[in-house]
Structures are given as structure tokens and as C-alpha cells.
C-alpha positions in Angstrom: -30.3 -127.4 26.9 -29.4 -128.6 30.3 -25.9 -130.1 31.2 -27.1 -133.5 31.1 -28.5 -133.1 27.6 -25.3 -131.2 26.4 -23.1 -134.4 28.0 -25.6 -136.7 26.4 -25.1 -135.1 22.9 -21.3 -135.4 23.4 -21.5 -139.3 24.5 -23.5 -140.1 21.5 -21.8 -137.9 18.9 -20.1 -139.5 15.8 -16.5 -137.9 16.6 -16.4 -139.5 20.2 -17.6 -143.0 19.1 -15.1 -143.0 16.2 -12.4 -142.2 18.4 -13.7 -144.9 21.0 -13.6 -147.6 17.9 -10.1 -146.8 17.4 -9.2 -147.9 20.7 -10.4 -151.3 20.0 -8.7 -153.9 17.6 -11.2 -153.2 14.7 -9.0 -154.2 11.6 -10.3 -157.7 11.3 -13.4 -159.2 12.3 -13.7 -163.1 12.6 -16.7 -165.4 12.5 -17.4 -169.3 12.8 -19.7 -170.5 10.4 -22.5 -172.9 12.2 -25.3 -174.7 11.2 -27.9 -172.0 12.2 -26.0 -168.8 12.2 -22.3 -167.3 11.7 -20.9 -166.4 15.0 -18.9 -163.2 15.8 -15.8 -164.4 17.9 -14.5 -161.1 18.9 -12.0 -160.5 20.3 -10.5 -163.8 19.4 -8.2 -163.7 16.2 -8.3 -166.9 14.7 -5.7 -166.3 12.0 -2.7 -164.2 12.0 -3.2 -161.9 9.0 -0.7 -159.2 8.1 -1.8 -156.2 5.7 0.5 -155.5 2.9 -1.5 -153.0 1.0 -4.8 -151.3 2.3 -6.4 -148.4 1.1 -9.4 -147.2 3.8 -11.2 -145.8 0.8 -11.1 -148.7 -1.6 -10.9 -152.1 0.0 -12.7 -155.7 -0.1 -15.6 -155.2 2.2 -17.2 -158.6 1.9 -16.8 -161.7 3.8 -13.8 -164.1 3.1 -14.1 -167.7 4.0 -10.8 -169.6 5.0 -10.1 -173.2 4.8 -6.9 -175.1 5.4 -5.6 -177.6 2.7 -2.2 -178.8 4.2 0.7 -177.4 6.1 1.7 -175.2 3.2 -1.6 -173.9 1.6 -5.0 -172.9 2.2 -8.3 -171.9 0.2 -10.1 -168.8 0.2 -13.6 -168.2 -1.0 -15.0 -164.9 -1.8 -17.5 -163.2 -4.3 -16.4 -160.7 -7.2 -19.8 -159.2 -8.1 -22.2 -162.3 -8.2 -19.4 -164.5 -9.2 -18.1 -166.9 -6.4 -14.2 -167.3 -6.6 -12.2 -170.0 -4.9 -8.6 -170.2 -4.9 -5.7 -171.8 -3.0 -2.8 -169.6 -1.9 0.4 -170.5 0.1 0.8 -169.5 3.8 3.2 -166.3 4.1 2.7 -165.5 0.5 0.9 -162.4 -0.6 -2.8 -162.7 -1.3 -4.6 -160.1 -3.7 -8.0 -159.6 -3.6 -9.3 -156.3 -5.5 -7.2 -153.3 -4.5 -5.7 -154.8 -1.2 -3.0 -157.2 -0.4 -2.3 -159.5 2.7 -0.7 -162.6 3.7 -1.7 -165.2 6.3 0.7 -167.2 8.7 0.6 -170.8 9.2 -1.8 -171.4 12.1 -0.6 -174.8 13.2 -2.4 -178.2 13.1 -6.2 -177.5 12.5 -8.9 -179.7 11.2 -9.4 -179.4 7.4 -13.0 -179.3 8.0 -12.6 -176.1 9.8 -14.1 -172.9 8.5 -13.3 -169.6 9.5 -14.9 -166.3 8.1 -13.2 -163.0 8.2 -13.5 -159.5 6.9 -11.7 -156.0 6.8 -12.9 -153.1 8.5 -12.7 -149.4 9.1 -13.9 -147.5 12.1 -16.7 -146.0 10.3 -18.3 -149.7 10.0 -18.8 -149.8 13.5 -20.5 -146.7 14.1 -24.1 -147.8 13.4 -23.5 -150.8 15.6 -22.5 -148.8 18.6 -25.0 -146.3 18.3 -27.9 -148.4 17.6 -26.8 -150.3 21.0 -25.9 -147.2 23.1 -28.4 -145.8 25.6 -27.8 -142.9 28.0 -30.3 -141.5 30.7 -30.1 -139.6 33.8 -30.4 -142.0 37.1 -32.7 -139.5 39.1 -34.2 -136.4 37.7 -31.9 -133.4 38.5 -29.3 -135.8 39.6 -26.7 -134.9 36.9 -25.5 -138.5 36.9 -25.9 -140.3 33.4 -26.2 -144.0 33.2 -24.7 -145.6 30.1 -25.7 -148.8 28.7 -24.8 -150.7 25.4 -26.6 -153.6 24.0 -24.8 -156.0 21.6 -25.0 -159.6 20.5 -21.3 -160.3 21.5 -21.1 -159.0 25.1 -17.4 -158.6 25.2 -17.8 -156.0 22.5 -20.4 -154.2 24.5 -18.4 -154.0 27.4 -15.1 -153.0 25.5 -16.7 -150.3 23.5 -18.6 -148.9 26.4 -15.2 -148.6 28.5 -13.8 -147.0 25.3 -16.5 -144.5 25.3 -15.9 -143.4 28.8 -12.1 -143.2 28.3 -12.8 -140.9 25.1 -15.2 -138.8 27.4 -12.9 -138.4 30.1 -10.4 -137.4 27.4 -12.5 -134.9 25.7 -13.7 -133.4 28.9 -10.0 -132.8 30.4 -9.3 -131.3 26.7 -12.3 -128.8 27.2 -11.2 -127.9 30.5 -7.8 -127.1 29.3 -9.0 -125.3 26.5 -11.3 -123.2 28.6 -8.6 -122.4 30.9 -6.1 -121.6 28.2 -8.9 -119.2 26.6 -9.6 -117.7 29.9 -5.9 -117.1 30.6 -5.4 -115.4 26.8 -8.3 -113.4 27.6 -7.3 -112.0 30.9 -3.7 -111.3 29.2 -5.2 -109.5 26.3 -7.2 -107.4 28.5 -4.3 -106.5 30.8 -2.1 -105.6 27.6 -5.0 -103.4 26.3 -5.6 -101.8 29.6 -1.8 -101.2 29.9 -1.7 -99.5 26.8 -4.8 -97.4 27.6 -3.2 -96.3 30.9 0.0 -95.3 29.2 -1.9 -93.5 26.4 -3.8 -91.5 29.1 -0.8 -90.6 31.2 1.0 -89.2 28.0 -2.3 -87.3 27.1 -2.5 -85.8 30.7 1.0 -84.9 30.6 0.7 -83.4 27.3 -2.3 -81.3 28.3 -0.5 -80.1 31.3 2.4 -78.9 29.3 0.0 -77.2 26.8 -2.2 -75.5 29.6 0.6 -75.0 31.8 -1.2 -76.8 34.6 0.7 -78.4 37.4 -0.6 -80.7 40.1 -1.0 -79.8 43.7 1.9 -81.8 45.0 4.3 -80.5 42.5 3.3 -76.7 43.1 3.7 -77.3 46.7 7.1 -78.7 46.4 8.0 -75.6 44.2 6.8 -72.9 46.4 8.6 -74.5 49.4 11.8 -74.4 47.6 11.3 -70.8 46.6 10.6 -69.8 50.3 13.7 -71.9 51.3 15.7 -70.0 48.9 14.3 -66.5 50.0 15.0 -67.4 53.7 18.7 -68.0 52.9 19.2 -64.8 51.1 17.4 -63.3 54.0 19.9 -64.8 56.4 22.8 -63.6 54.2 21.6 -60.2 54.2 21.2 -59.9 58.0 24.8 -61.2 58.2 26.0 -58.5 55.9 24.0 -55.8 57.8 25.8 -57.0 61.0 29.2 -56.7 59.3 28.4 -53.2 58.2 27.4 -51.9 61.6 30.5 -53.5 63.2 32.6 -51.5 60.5 30.9 -48.4 61.3 
């Protein structure tokens, strides 16, 4: 596959998209109920909700409707199976729904007719939404330049997730280059160590072979012969001196 195809695969991969989603404030989604439809108000947080107990594998995934009652209490409406539940709770007190617990802080003076809807999320809940709106293409054939586009009913979410994808892609690219450089250095070091061991082994083998066959290299042999010649010349000089002394004695 071409480089563009490889990079496109990375950009659309589940791993990279999950990392990008985690860069966003994904834990809670808020909606406003209208006459025609329910509108996603990302990135607004209509309520200050604090998680007390949350299991990402087992939590309440459906929509929860909030309505203020007075300064001290509010009402939540949610479904358990096919049954609709309506309960009143106090602000700043734990609210338990299913296997999870949270609290809601007093939001200030708001109309009692206000209706807010919220739901809890995990990053995996957004993967389909992001991948469904993500488009990648090469700007001009053989240009090696990729164009990215994200389409979503919430333009702010589309912009934020696209920026997050690019951020995570740059991190991925940097990590890959660092890893490649590290692997190359480790490979070179390993090759150097192997070659060093082989050279040392070869030196020992050659030395042992020389000893066994009584071989000697040219340089060593020359030095040895020169030493012997110098020694013989010294003995010769001494012998001449002795002859002169004998002649004088006679």
C-alpha cells in the first residue's frame, strides 16, 4: 500500500479515534428538549454533576431528564426496562440509579419549566459517530497531502474532534519515529557487539593457529632476525678487540 493509504488507515483506526475522544470532555452529554427535536448542546454543561460511583462496564446508559422543583430539590425522570421512574432528590446528595451514583449541585435560579436531559458516556460510545462523519482524501493525486473532514450535526463537536484527531496523529507519528530510531540504534549496537565478538574470536583463533603451526608473521620474523644480526655484530666487534689485545701482547 502507498504511504497515503497507510496514513489514512492510521487516521481512521479505532485506537487513534479513541485517544482523540479521550481528549474531549466526553463523560456527560447534555440536551435541551424542544418541540421538534432534542438538541445536543456540546460543549455546554447545563448542570454540575459529580460522579460518586461509576463502573465503565456497568452503568446507566439511557437518557435522564432533569427538572428543578425548588432551591433544595429537583426531579429526575428515567426508565428502568419499560417502566418510567420519577423521583425527587436533594441537591448535593447522592443519587443512585442502577449500579452508579452521582450528585447534582444547585444550578442557581432557573425556570421550573426548564427541562434538561443528560446521559453518561464512555469513549467507545462516540467511535461510531466520529468514524461515520470522518472523510479522508488526497488533495491532488501523488501530492502526499491528506485532506481531513468531519461532518456532525454539532459543528463544535466536529471541530474539536478533528483537532483532537490531528493532535493524536502527530503524537503517534512522533512516537513511531522515536521507536524506529531507537530500534535502529539498538540494531546497530547489537551488530557492533556481534562483530566485536567475532573479531576477538578470530584473533584468538589466528593466534592459536600460529602457535600450533609455529607460524610467524613477516614483521615479527624481520624484527627477530634483525635482533640476531645485531647480536652477532656485537660478538664480532668484541672478538676483533680481543685479537688486537693478543697482537699487542705478543
